[in-house]
KOLLUMDO-475845 format. One line per field, with one value per residue (C-alpha): x, y, z; residue in three letters. Coordinates in nm, 4 decimals. Layout:
# KOLLUMDO-475845
X: (X	...)
Y: (Y	...)
Z: (Z	...)
resn: (Ala	...)
This chain:
# KOLLUMDO-475845
X: (18.5899	18.9616	18.8110	18.5533	18.7874	18.9996	18.7302	18.6198	18.9775	19.0078	18.6459	18.7041	19.0120	18.8225	18.5603	18.8359	18.9808	18.6747	18.5896	18.9425	18.9649	18.6035	18.7202	19.0137	18.8471	18.8418	18.5781	18.7086	18.6541	18.6681	18.4946	18.6355	18.7473	18.5598	18.7765	18.9674	18.7007	18.7309	18.8686	18.6535	18.4314	18.3170	18.0621	17.9543	17.6676	17.8715	17.8486	17.5664	17.1795	16.9015	16.7484	16.4361	16.5378	16.6749	16.9909	17.1202	17.4482	17.5605	17.8001	17.9832	18.1527	18.2527	17.9674	18.0208	17.8748	17.5220	17.2336	17.4593	17.3111	17.4548	17.4159	17.5002	17.5987	17.7019	17.9382	17.7733	18.0634	17.8302	17.8463	18.1220	17.9482	17.8589	17.4684	17.2438	17.0856	17.0040	17.0120	17.0102	17.0977	17.3768	17.1997	17.3338	17.5800	17.7838	17.5782	17.3870	17.1799	17.0428	16.8125	16.8818	16.6699	16.8720	16.7003	16.9528	17.1481	17.5442	17.8282	17.8515	18.1193	17.9346	18.0129	17.8831	17.9193	17.8869	17.8001	17.8884	17.8929	18.0152	18.3115	18.3746	18.1972	18.3741	18.3854	18.3954	18.6037	18.4557	18.2730	18.1595	17.7927	17.6635	17.3020	17.1820	16.8508	16.6417	16.4990	16.3773	16.6298	16.6275	16.9198	16.9655	17.2320	17.1443	17.0457	17.2195	17.5707	17.7672	17.5357	17.6224	17.4609	17.2986	17.6552	17.8222	17.9625	17.9624	17.7755	17.9625	17.8743	18.1342	18.0937	18.0335	17.7424	17.4411	17.1529	16.9415	16.6447	16.8304	17.1731	17.4616	17.6860	17.9888	17.8073	17.9481	17.7113	17.7722	17.5164	17.4467	17.2758	17.2826	17.6385	17.7691	17.8491	18.0464	18.0948	17.9855	17.9345	17.6086	17.6654	17.2897	16.9527	16.6640	16.4653	16.1307	15.8899	15.7427	15.8584	16.2173	16.4467	16.7783	16.9027	17.2640	17.4187	17.4861	17.8528	17.7337	17.4635	17.7194	17.9387	17.6470	17.5023	17.1843	16.9412	16.6095	16.4402	16.4860	16.5618	16.8930	17.0576	17.2371	17.4229	17.6061	17.9702	18.1028	18.3972	18.7268	18.8214	19.0622	19.3760	19.3816	19.6257	19.9723)
Y: (2.3381	2.3693	2.2604	2.5234	2.7575	2.7141	2.7218	3.0347	3.1980	3.0911	3.2053	3.5484	3.5956	3.5023	3.7294	3.9794	3.8570	3.8975	4.2360	4.3407	4.1774	4.2740	4.6389	4.6004	4.4846	4.7317	4.7701	4.5979	4.6753	5.0153	5.2173	5.5401	5.6328	5.9228	6.2410	6.3091	6.4200	6.8093	6.8777	6.8411	6.5547	6.3340	6.0636	5.8725	5.6004	5.2829	5.0049	4.7736	4.7754	4.5868	4.4335	4.6392	4.9499	5.2820	5.3634	5.7388	5.8528	6.1862	6.3832	6.7552	6.9163	7.2730	7.5274	7.6513	7.3145	7.3896	7.2814	7.0343	6.6430	6.3762	6.0224	5.7357	5.4239	5.0871	4.8533	4.5364	4.2620	4.0390	4.3148	4.4872	4.8231	5.0988	5.1436	5.4440	5.3701	5.7245	6.0780	6.3990	6.7767	6.9787	7.2465	7.5888	7.5032	7.2422	6.9282	6.6600	6.3686	6.0941	5.7556	5.4242	5.1205	4.7986	4.5533	4.2650	4.0962	4.1090	4.3582	4.6445	4.8943	5.2329	5.5965	5.9417	6.1070	6.5131	6.6592	6.6381	6.3253	5.9640	6.0566	6.4104	6.3429	6.3304	6.0498	6.0319	5.7676	5.4399	5.3085	4.9383	4.8392	4.5034	4.4379	4.1834	3.9585	4.1149	3.8809	3.8589	3.7637	3.7035	3.6023	3.3405	3.2418	3.2977	2.9479	2.7297	2.7999	2.4686	2.2582	2.1500	2.2881	2.0961	2.0949	1.9734	2.2733	2.4104	2.7257	2.9948	3.3489	3.4441	3.1991	3.4083	3.2132	3.1781	2.9268	2.8453	2.5579	2.4035	2.5572	2.3090	2.3556	2.5634	2.7432	3.1136	3.3833	3.7564	3.9334	4.2886	4.5216	4.8885	4.9962	4.6471	4.3712	4.0086	3.6990	3.3896	3.0165	2.8234	2.6417	2.5399	2.5066	2.7091	2.9343	2.7249	2.9631	3.3083	3.4925	3.4744	3.3115	3.3500	3.3151	3.5108	3.3682	3.6055	3.6588	3.7574	3.9913	4.1772	4.2173	4.3792	4.5936	4.3516	4.3618	4.2663	4.0784	4.2907	4.2835	4.2070	4.1587	3.7999	3.7010	3.3389	3.3928	3.3120	3.0691	3.2568	3.2613	3.0221	3.1548	3.1169	2.8099	2.9321)
Z: (-8.6744	-8.7984	-9.1233	-9.1662	-9.0176	-9.2935	-9.5459	-9.4168	-9.4349	-9.7852	-9.9237	-9.7524	-9.9822	-10.2570	-10.2455	-10.1969	-10.5326	-10.6979	-10.5845	-10.6801	-11.0018	-11.1034	-11.0671	-11.2583	-11.5717	-11.8577	-12.1533	-12.4491	-12.8261	-12.9980	-12.7448	-12.6549	-12.3380	-12.1617	-12.1176	-11.7902	-11.5205	-11.4179	-11.0864	-10.8567	-11.0099	-10.6983	-10.6698	-10.3701	-10.3239	-10.3812	-10.1175	-10.0572	-10.1093	-10.1621	-10.4678	-10.5313	-10.3475	-10.4921	-10.4361	-10.4243	-10.5875	-10.4641	-10.6162	-10.6829	-10.9650	-11.0264	-10.9650	-11.3514	-11.4760	-11.3301	-11.5462	-11.7464	-11.7145	-11.4987	-11.6412	-11.3857	-11.5645	-11.4623	-11.6402	-11.8025	-11.8420	-12.0825	-12.3660	-12.2377	-12.2543	-12.0069	-11.9526	-11.8308	-11.5273	-11.3978	-11.5180	-11.3666	-11.3770	-11.2023	-10.9341	-10.9049	-10.6103	-10.8192	-10.6583	-10.7822	-10.6880	-10.9164	-10.7850	-10.9066	-10.8233	-10.7767	-11.0360	-11.0176	-10.7622	-10.7928	-10.7947	-11.0068	-11.1614	-11.1439	-11.2451	-11.3781	-11.6593	-11.6972	-12.0578	-12.3986	-12.6502	-12.5210	-12.6762	-12.4957	-12.1748	-11.8639	-11.6174	-11.2138	-11.0380	-11.0624	-10.7195	-10.6803	-10.5900	-10.4597	-10.4566	-10.2046	-10.2154	-9.9089	-9.6449	-9.2801	-9.0254	-8.6333	-8.4344	-8.1479	-7.8869	-7.5338	-7.3842	-7.6218	-7.5777	-7.5489	-7.7743	-8.0605	-8.4093	-8.6649	-8.8751	-8.5663	-8.4175	-8.0713	-8.0341	-7.8442	-7.7988	-8.0410	-8.2883	-8.6564	-8.8600	-8.9868	-8.9730	-9.2958	-9.3785	-9.6932	-9.7398	-9.6988	-9.3815	-9.4674	-9.7232	-9.7439	-9.7299	-9.7686	-9.4719	-9.5538	-9.3145	-9.2478	-9.3900	-9.2856	-9.4670	-9.3460	-9.4694	-9.2650	-9.3094	-9.2310	-8.8975	-8.8245	-8.9248	-8.8926	-8.8566	-8.8057	-8.7649	-8.8664	-9.1887	-9.1136	-9.3687	-9.1614	-8.8361	-8.7260	-8.4316	-8.1770	-8.2960	-8.6195	-8.5150	-8.3326	-8.5878	-8.7980	-8.5002	-8.5566	-8.2300	-8.3324	-8.5913	-8.9192	-9.2976	-9.4176	-9.7516	-9.8708	-10.1544	-10.1434	-10.2090	-10.5504	-10.5824	-10.6735	-11.0415	-11.1683	-11.3424	-11.6810	-11.8269	-12.0099)
resn: (Met	Arg	Thr	Leu	Thr	Ile	Arg	Phe	Ala	Val	Leu	Ile	Ala	Ala	Phe	Ala	Val	Ile	Ser	Ser	Ser	Ala	Leu	Ala	Gln	Glu	Pro	Ser	Gly	Gly	Ala	Thr	Ala	Pro	Ala	Ala	Ala	Pro	Ala	Pro	Phe	Arg	Leu	Ser	Gly	Gly	Gly	Gly	Ala	Leu	Leu	Gly	Lys	Lys	Val	Arg	Phe	Arg	Gly	Thr	Val	Asp	Ala	Lys	Leu	Ala	Gly	Arg	Ser	Val	Val	Val	Gln	Ala	Phe	Asp	Pro	Ala	Thr	Gln	Ala	Trp	Thr	Lys	Gln	Ala	Lys	Thr	Thr	Val	Lys	Pro	Asp	Gly	Thr	Phe	Leu	Ala	Arg	Trp	Lys	Ala	Arg	Lys	Ile	Gly	Gln	Phe	Arg	Thr	Arg	Ala	Leu	Ile	Gly	Gly	Ser	Ala	Arg	Thr	Ala	Ala	Ala	Ser	Pro	Glu	Leu	Thr	Leu	Thr	Val	Phe	Arg	Pro	Ala	Ile	Ala	Thr	Trp	Tyr	Gly	Pro	Gly	Phe	Tyr	Gly	Asn	Lys	Thr	Ala	Cys	Gly	Ile	Glu	Leu	Thr	Glu	Thr	Leu	Val	Gly	Val	Ala	His	Arg	Thr	Leu	Pro	Cys	Gly	Thr	Met	Val	Ala	Val	His	Tyr	Gly	Ala	Lys	Thr	Ile	Leu	Ala	Pro	Val	Val	Asp	Arg	Gly	Pro	Phe	Gly	Gly	Lys	Ala	Lys	Trp	Asp	Leu	Thr	Lys	Gly	Ala	Ala	Asp	Leu	Leu	Gly	Phe	Thr	Ala	Thr	Asp	Arg	Ile	Gly	Thr	Met	Thr	Ala	Ala	Pro	Ala	Ala	Gln	Pro	Ala	Ser	Lys)
């Protein structure tokens, strides 16, 4: 139990490092950075989403820009370039709404550009969007407290973990439900019936506000990036 707890803490820190380092990356090459955003230029819609679902990006700009086009972009680390994901138009009151269908699992830097060419367009502050793989999940606990799980851990009412049929014990999984995301280790085997692919312990379910069989989002946490040798 002590070893699993240490690994859990280390991987939570690693997940945070990955998130912050991804945000810190800047496109390389000779691309011209967009102009400073006009005030106010606000964008919301980051956070978590499920693969195949549409993500809504809402924003506000100066009402004088009504009718101008807005493009929502995602940064592609492989090509070091921003790519268009959705396009919309500023309404008379200065608001806009763009819908982007999440087609790839992972964490993405996103932003909105308004008007002009790539050289003159103004960019909003960046948001991070994490796209998770959808799956049906259940939860368990009552009646089994005090027993050892298939991974050799005592099941308690507060144990935060997930059960999976094949993932190795201790594998860290990011679990997304509603507007919440947690990191939880694989602590047991299951579920063994129905269409569910995951079982959440009561401790994990309580953190997420998960009370009945429902669809969640999951993503296996990646290991921390190693610093480059000098």
